[in-house]
C-alpha positions in Angstrom: 88.7 90.7 104.4 89.8 94.3 103.9 92.8 95.6 102.0 95.9 93.7 103.0 99.7 93.6 102.5 101.3 90.9 100.3 104.6 91.4 102.3 104.3 88.3 104.4 102.7 86.0 101.9 104.5 82.6 101.8 106.4 81.6 98.7 104.4 79.3 96.3 101.2 81.0 97.3 98.6 81.4 94.6 98.3 85.1 93.5 95.5 86.2 91.1 95.8 89.4 89.1 92.7 91.1 87.9 93.5 93.2 84.8 96.7 91.2 84.1 97.3 92.6 80.6 97.9 96.1 81.7 101.5 97.0 81.1 102.4 97.3 84.8 100.2 94.3 85.8 101.8 92.0 83.3 105.2 93.0 84.6 104.2 92.4 88.2 102.9 89.0 87.2 106.4 88.2 85.8 108.1 89.5 88.9 105.9 87.4 91.2 106.3 84.3 89.2 110.0 84.8 89.2 109.8 84.9 93.0 108.2 81.5 93.1 104.5 82.4 93.4 101.8 80.6 91.5 100.3 83.3 89.2 97.0 83.5 87.4 95.2 86.4 85.9 92.2 87.7 84.1 91.4 90.4 81.5 88.7 91.4 79.1 90.7 92.3 76.0 94.3 90.9 75.9 96.5 92.2 73.1 100.3 92.3 72.4 102.9 93.0 73.5 101.8 92.2 77.1 99.6 89.2 76.1 102.5 87.6 74.3 104.9 88.3 77.2 102.5 86.6 79.6 102.2 83.6 77.2 106.0 83.3 77.0 106.1 83.2 80.8 103.5 80.4 80.9 100.8 82.5 82.5 97.4 81.8 81.2 95.0 84.7 80.7 91.4 84.0 81.8 88.8 85.9 80.0 86.4 87.6 80.4 86.1 88.8 84.0 83.8 86.4 85.8 83.4 84.9 89.3 84.6 81.5 88.1 88.1 82.9 87.7 88.4 82.9 91.5 87.7 79.2 91.7 89.8 77.5 92.8 90.3 80.2 95.4 93.6 82.1 95.3 95.5 83.0 98.4 95.7 86.7 97.4 94.3 89.0 94.8 95.9 92.1 93.2 93.4 94.4 91.6 94.3 96.6 88.6 93.0 100.1 88.1 90.8 99.1 85.2 88.6 97.1 87.6 85.5 98.9 89.1 83.8 98.0 92.3 80.8 96.6 90.5 83.0 94.2 88.4 81.6 90.7 88.8 85.0 89.2 89.7 85.7 92.0 92.2 82.4 91.4 93.9 83.1 87.7 94.1 86.5 88.6 95.7 84.8 90.6 98.4 82.1 88.0 98.9 84.8 85.3 99.5 86.6 87.5 101.9 89.9 87.2 100.0 92.9 89.4 101.0 93.7 92.0 98.3 95.7 95.1 97.4 96.5 97.3 94.4 99.5 96.9 92.1 101.4 99.9 93.4 101.0 98.7 97.0 102.3 95.3 96.1 105.3 96.9 94.3 106.2 99.1 97.3 105.8 96.3 99.9 107.7 93.4 98.3 109.6 94.5 95.2 111.0 98.0 96.0 111.0 97.5 99.8 114.0 99.3 101.2 116.0 99.5 98.0 117.3 102.7 96.3 114.3 103.5 94.1 114.5 105.6 90.9 111.0 106.8 90.0 110.5 108.3 86.5 107.5 110.5 86.5 105.7 113.1 84.3 103.1 113.4 81.6 105.4 112.3 78.8 108.5 110.1 78.3 108.2 107.9 81.3 108.5 104.5 79.5 111.5 105.5 77.3 113.3 107.2 80.2 112.7 104.3 82.6 114.0 101.9 80.0 117.1 104.0 79.3 117.9 104.5 82.9 117.5 100.8 83.6 119.9 100.1 80.7 122.5 102.7 81.9 122.3 101.2 85.4 122.8 97.7 84.0 125.9 98.8 81.9 127.3 100.5 85.0 127.1 97.1 86.9 124.3 97.9 89.3 122.2 94.9 88.4 119.0 96.9 88.7 115.5 95.5 89.0 112.9 97.4 87.0 109.2 97.7 86.1 108.5 99.5 82.8 105.2 100.4 81.0 106.5 98.8 77.8 109.1 96.3 76.6 112.6 97.6 76.3 114.5 95.9 73.5 117.7 95.7 75.4 116.1 93.4 78.0 113.2 91.8 76.0 111.0 91.9 79.1 109.2 94.8 80.9 110.4 93.7 84.3 113.2 92.2 86.3 113.6 91.4 90.0 116.6 93.3 91.5 119.8 91.5 92.0 121.2 94.2 94.2 120.1 97.5 95.8 118.7 99.4 92.8 115.1 99.5 91.5 113.9 101.6 88.5 110.2 102.1 88.1 107.8 104.1 85.9 105.9 106.4 88.3 102.5 107.0 86.8 100.2 109.7 88.2 97.1 107.7 87.2 95.1 106.4 90.2 95.8 103.1 91.9 92.6 101.2 92.3 88.9 101.8 92.9 89.6 101.4 96.7 92.8 103.4 96.6 92.3 106.7 94.7 95.8 108.1 94.8 98.5 108.4 92.2 100.5 105.1 91.7 103.8 106.8 92.6 102.6 107.4 96.2 103.4 103.8 96.9 106.8 103.6 95.2 109.0 105.0 98.0 110.6 107.6 95.7 114.2 108.3 96.6 115.6 109.4 93.3 113.1 111.1 90.9 113.1 112.3 87.3 110.2 114.6 86.4 110.0 114.9 82.6 106.9 117.1 82.1 103.6 118.2 83.7 100.6 118.7 81.4 96.8 118.1 81.8 96.0 114.5 81.1 93.8 111.7 82.3 90.6 113.7 82.0 88.6 110.7 83.3 90.1 111.1 86.8 91.5 114.6 87.0 89.0 117.5 86.8 91.5 120.1 85.8 95.2 121.0 85.5 95.4 122.1 89.1 94.3 118.6 90.2 97.1 117.1 88.1 99.7 119.5 89.5 98.5 118.7 93.1 99.5 115.1 92.4 103.0 116.1 91.5 103.3 118.4 94.5 102.6 115.3 96.6 105.4 113.5 94.9 107.8 116.2 95.7 107.0 115.9 99.4 107.8 112.2 99.3 111.4 112.5 98.2 113.7 112.3 101.2 116.4 115.0 101.9 119.2 112.6 100.9 117.5 111.6 97.6 117.7 113.4 94.3 115.4 115.2 91.9 116.2 115.9 88.2 113.5 117.9 86.5 112.8 119.5 83.1 113.7 123.2 83.6 112.4 124.6 80.3 108.8 124.4 81.6 107.4 126.9 84.1 105.0 124.4 85.7 107.6 121.8 86.2 110.0 124.4 87.8 107.3 125.6 90.1 106.5 122.1 91.3 110.2 121.1 91.7 111.0 124.1 93.9 108.8 122.7 96.6 111.1 119.7 97.1 113.4 119.7 100.2 115.9 117.5 98.5 119.5 118.8 98.4 120.4 117.2 95.0 117.9 119.2 93.0 118.9 119.8 89.4 117.2 121.1 86.2 117.9 119.9 82.7 116.8 121.2 79.3 117.7 122.8 76.0 118.2 126.3 77.6 121.6 127.2 78.9 120.2 128.5 82.2 119.5 124.8 83.3 122.0 123.0 85.6 122.3 120.3 82.8 121.7 121.6 79.3 121.9 119.8 75.9 123.1 121.1 72.6 121.7 119.0 69.7 124.0 118.7 66.7 122.5 116.3 64.2 119.5 113.9 63.9 119.6 111.5 61.0 118.3 108.0 60.1 121.4 106.7 61.9 122.5 108.3 65.1 121.6 111.5 66.9 124.6 113.5 68.2 124.4 115.9 71.2 126.6 117.4 73.9 125.6 117.7 77.6 126.9 120.5 79.8 126.7 120.7 83.6 126.9 124.1 85.2 128.5 125.4 82.0 131.2 122.7 81.9 131.1 120.0 79.2 130.2 116.6 80.5 130.7 114.7 77.3 129.5 114.1 73.7 126.8 111.5 73.3 125.3 109.4 70.5 121.9 107.7 70.5 119.7 105.7 68.1 116.7 107.8 69.3 115.5 110.8 67.5 113.4 113.9 68.4 114.2 116.6 70.8 111.9 115.1 73.4 113.9 111.9 73.4 117.2 113.7 73.6 115.8 115.5 76.6 114.8 112.1 78.1 118.4 111.0 77.5 119.7 114.2 79.2 117.6 113.5 82.3 119.2 110.0 82.5 122.7 111.4 82.0 122.0 114.0 84.7 120.9 111.4 87.2 124.0 109.3 86.3 126.3 112.2 87.0 124.6 112.9 90.3 125.0 109.2 91.3 128.7 109.2 90.3 128.3 106.4 87.7 131.2 105.8 85.4 130.9 108.2 82.5 132.5 105.9 79.9 129.9 103.3 80.6 127.1 105.8 80.5 128.3 107.0 77.0 128.4 103.4 75.8 124.9 102.6 77.2 123.4 105.6 75.4 124.8 104.5 72.1 123.7 100.8 72.5 120.2 101.6 73.8 117.8 99.9 71.3 114.6 101.6 72.3 111.2 100.3 73.4 108.6 98.3 71.6 105.7 100.6 70.4 107.9 103.7 70.7 109.1 104.7 67.2 109.4 101.0 66.6 110.1 100.0 63.0 107.8 97.0 62.2 109.2 96.4 58.7 109.5 97.7 55.2 106.8 95.8 53.2 106.8 96.8 49.6 109.6 99.4 50.3 107.3 101.3 52.6 108.7 101.9 56.1 106.2 101.1 58.8 106.6 102.7 62.3 104.5 102.2 65.4 104.3 104.6 68.3 102.3 104.8 71.5 101.6 108.5 71.2 98.1 109.6 72.2 98.3 112.9 74.1 98.4 115.9 71.6 101.9 117.0 72.7 103.2 113.4 72.2 101.5 113.2 68.8 102.9 116.6 67.7 106.5 115.7 68.8 106.4 112.2 67.3 105.2 113.5 63.9 107.9 116.2 64.0 110.6 113.7 65.0 109.8 111.2 62.3 109.5 113.8 59.6 112.9 115.2 60.7 114.6 111.8 60.8 113.2 110.9 57.3 113.4 114.4 56.0 113.4 113.5 52.3 110.5 111.1 52.5 106.7 111.5 52.6 105.3 110.5 56.0 101.7 109.3 56.3 100.6 110.0 59.9 97.8 107.6 61.1 96.1 108.3 64.5 93.5 106.4 66.5 91.9 108.4 69.4 91.8 105.6 72.0 93.0 106.8 75.4 90.5 108.0 78.0 91.6 111.6 77.4 91.9 111.5 73.6 88.3 110.3 73.3 87.1 113.4 75.1 86.6 116.9 73.7 89.1 118.5 76.1 91.9 118.3 73.5 89.8 118.8 70.4 91.6 121.9 69.1 95.0 120.7 70.5 95.0 117.8 68.0 94.6 120.4 65.1 97.8 121.9 66.3 99.4 118.5 66.7 98.9 117.6 63.0 99.5 121.1 61.7 102.9 120.2 60.1 102.1 116.6 59.1 102.5 115.6 55.4 99.5 113.2 55.1 96.9 112.7 57.9 94.6 109.7 58.4 92.3 109.8 61.4 90.2 106.9 62.7 86.9 107.2 64.4 87.4 107.5 68.2 87.4 104.1 69.9 84.3 103.1 72.0 82.8 106.3 73.1 79.6 104.7 74.5 80.4 105.6 78.1 81.2 109.2 77.4 78.4 111.8 77.3 77.7 113.1 73.9 78.7 116.7 74.7 82.1 115.5 76.1 83.0 113.3 73.1 86.0 114.0 70.9 85.0 114.4 67.2 87.2 112.9 64.5 84.9 114.6 61.9 85.5 118.0 63.5 89.3 117.4 63.5 89.3 116.6 59.8 87.2 119.6 59.0 89.6 121.9 60.9 92.6 120.3 59.2 91.1 120.6 55.7 90.3 124.3 56.4 94.1 124.7 57.0 94.7 123.1 53.5 96.0 119.9 55.0 95.6 116.5 53.3 93.5 114.8 55.9 91.0 111.9 55.7 88.6 110.2 58.1 88.1 106.5 58.3 85.6 104.3 60.0 87.9 101.4 60.8 91.4 99.9 60.3 90.5 98.0 57.2 89.5 101.2 55.4 92.9 102.8 56.4 94.8 99.7 55.2 93.0 99.9 51.8 93.7 103.6 51.4 97.4 103.4 52.4 97.9 100.4 50.1 96.6 102.4 47.2 98.4 105.7 47.9 101.8 104.8 49.3 104.8 104.0 47.1 108.4 102.7 47.7 110.4 105.1 49.9 107.3 106.4 51.8 107.0 106.2 55.6 103.8 105.2 57.6 103.6 106.3 61.2 100.8 104.7 63.2 99.9 106.2 66.6 97.6 104.4 69.0 97.8 103.2 72.7 95.8 100.1 71.9 95.5 97.2 69.5 93.9 99.3 66.7 92.0 96.3 65.3 95.2 94.6 64.2 96.1 97.3 61.7 99.8 96.6 61.9 99.8 93.0 60.5 96.9 93.8 58.1 99.0 96.6 56.6 102.1 94.5 56.4 100.2 91.8 54.6 98.5 94.2 52.2 101.6 96.0 51.2 103.5 92.8 50.7 100.7 91.5 48.4 100.8 94.8 46.5 104.5 94.2 45.8 103.7 90.7 44.4 
């Protein structure tokens, strides 16, 4: 059976998700189960927080991918973008003639449907901005549904079915599935859009920056005239793309006063960040947030701008900003074993790494910060950003770099080199070390850190369980 729609699938039907531990796939699994479907799923390498979220929902993860996972035969299959056409389980699906579709198509067909959609798109900041907008909408009484590429602490789950007419979703430009090679946001019926940034990324599917920009130009064409667009006006590429939208409510935001909405940052401390937002030169309000870093305050400004456009109650927006607790794996404090503050972040693109290091060192300005990085994403394991990572770590106090994760499928000439990064940093007189694995990093940090120091670990994967290993080692050191 060819690609199909899940729209008319009867309740209680058996739906199987291939690649279920992806952040969006695990969320869709929860949405479908909440709607009464019987949900199963498979994956090759489950890891928290999505694996634990699925466990808490009572959804068993079958591993590895194999044809047996489709017996007994499900009524419908949703295929994640990690699945290739030659995957054994995918081939069995085709052989059995099972109806199937991609995650984004399923989201558009049955979850978003005809609701007012808020699509948060861009190279950086999508997860935090989607989480914050969902929380603001919740505090404003809109009872939104949402799908987020992480777990927002205010909700404790990465998804929720809509109870009214609002749905907030992270609009990724990554492709949809092996049989549907378009950006995910194509399927999300974007009515209200936030565009946070546009940079080259996803070197495994986009050949160059022009190809990335083409994807976002397509997004602009999808926003209806009665929708809204809020975009980062400090960046020339974003402005160029935003100008092609026909939407009437088209507003820029940024740190420069020339923007429709602009932000003046007053103070960033270990407590709250304070900033003021202006609209067309007039003060909107003073805001406080637990987030830090100019990029996060820009994300907050985008949400405030969208709230003003929608006419949401300002007092509730102010309260939501102050009570927003953040997202797991985004500047998340894991503990303070042995008096050493341990922070985890999802940063992997060089711009995100640079801004995260800068934000943490600003927030803890009187403390030494050890920045640990694992090149793990499809792009960070390629040479395309080799020199950009040198710039990203230029201001870091102490730098610990792991060997790039699993480069077997990347041609030797295209591979990122951790050795070369260390050599370049050492040449700049930086304190930088290379490590073969997580255990070596744990040993080094345990020996070198002291009470009052901060460890920032950046990876978009499991990093061989470094977080719990480090907590245990630092606690044992204290004993």
